[in-house]
N, C-alpha and C positions, 0 to 999 in steps of 0.2 A: 476233372469235369470234361466230358467229351464236347467238342465244339464242331459244328458243321457249318459250312459256308457254301452258298451257291448263288450264281448271278444270272440275271435275265436281261437281255438287251434287245429282244424282239418278241413278237407274239409267241406264246407257247407256255411251257411249264419248266420250272427249274428241275435240277436233279432232286431226288427224294431223300429226305433225311430219315434214315432208318432209326427208330427209337426203341428203347427197351420197354416194351409193353408189359412184360411180366414183372420187371423190377419195381414198377410203381413209383418212380421218382418224379419230382416236379420238373417242369420244362420252361425255359425262357426263350422267346423268339423275338427278333427285331427285323424290321424292313428299313433299309436306308437307300438313298438315291445319291449318285455320284456328283451331279451338278444341277445348277438352277435351270439349265436348258433341257433337262429331262422332261418327258411328258408321258401321259398315258394313265392307265388304270389297272390295278391288280387286286387279286383276292388271295388271302392266305387260306390254304386248304389243309384239312387234316383227315386222317382215317383212324378208325379204331381197330382196323384189321392188322394182323401181323403180316407185313409185306414180304417177309421171308418165306411164308407158308401159303401165300395166296398169289395166284397168277396175276400179272400186271393188269390184264384186261378185266379181271374180276374185282379189283380193288374199288371200293366205293369211297369217293372223295366228297367231302362236305366243306362248305365255306365257313370260316370263323365269322361270327356275328358280334357286334358291339353290345347286343342285348339279347337275352334269352328269348327264344321263340321267334326271333326276327330273321329275315333273309341275310345272306352273307354281306359283309361290309365291303364295299368297293373303295379302295384307297387311291386317290388321285395324286399325281406327282406334286401338285401345288400344295396339298395338305401334308405331305411327308417331308419335303425338303425345307430346311436343312437338318432338322433334328431327328428325323426318322420316327418310327412308331414302335412301341414295345408291347409284347403280349406275355403275361405270366399264365401258365397252365399249372394248376395244382394237382391235376390227375394225369395218369399215364395216357399216352397216345401211341398209336402204331407208327405214324410218320407225319411229316409236314412237308409242304411244298408251296411255291408261289406260282400263281397262274394268271395269265393276262391275254387279252385279245388284241391289245395295242399298247406297246411301250416304246419309248426311245430313250437313249442314254442307258446307263447301267443301274439296275435295281439289284440290291443284294439282300439275301435272306441269311441271317445268322441264327443258329439254334444251339442252345446249351442245355444239357441234361444233367441232373444231379446223379451222384454215384454214392455207393456205400450200402451199408446194411440197413 
């Protein structure tokens, strides 16, 4: 099972986890924070585009929501620490990344994607 990890310790976005959009396997993602002194707010973003075939400036990123039809969920450090937050995706995605306008401490995005036929 491929595993991707990226960290964020200041405003911006993490590296992008390139996923197998064609293979159609389920995906699991989690966000964790390194310490209780971390602060800030972040959004888990996804794209349905194949990032290997689309220029970076043309990729459309959307925020993951906790409810269908609602705006992206903003996760604050106080709500994530110490246990983190977990996201199961039953459908294929093109890529995932973590985005923030203000964070302190280390925020980590882990992504696992199923393999096989």
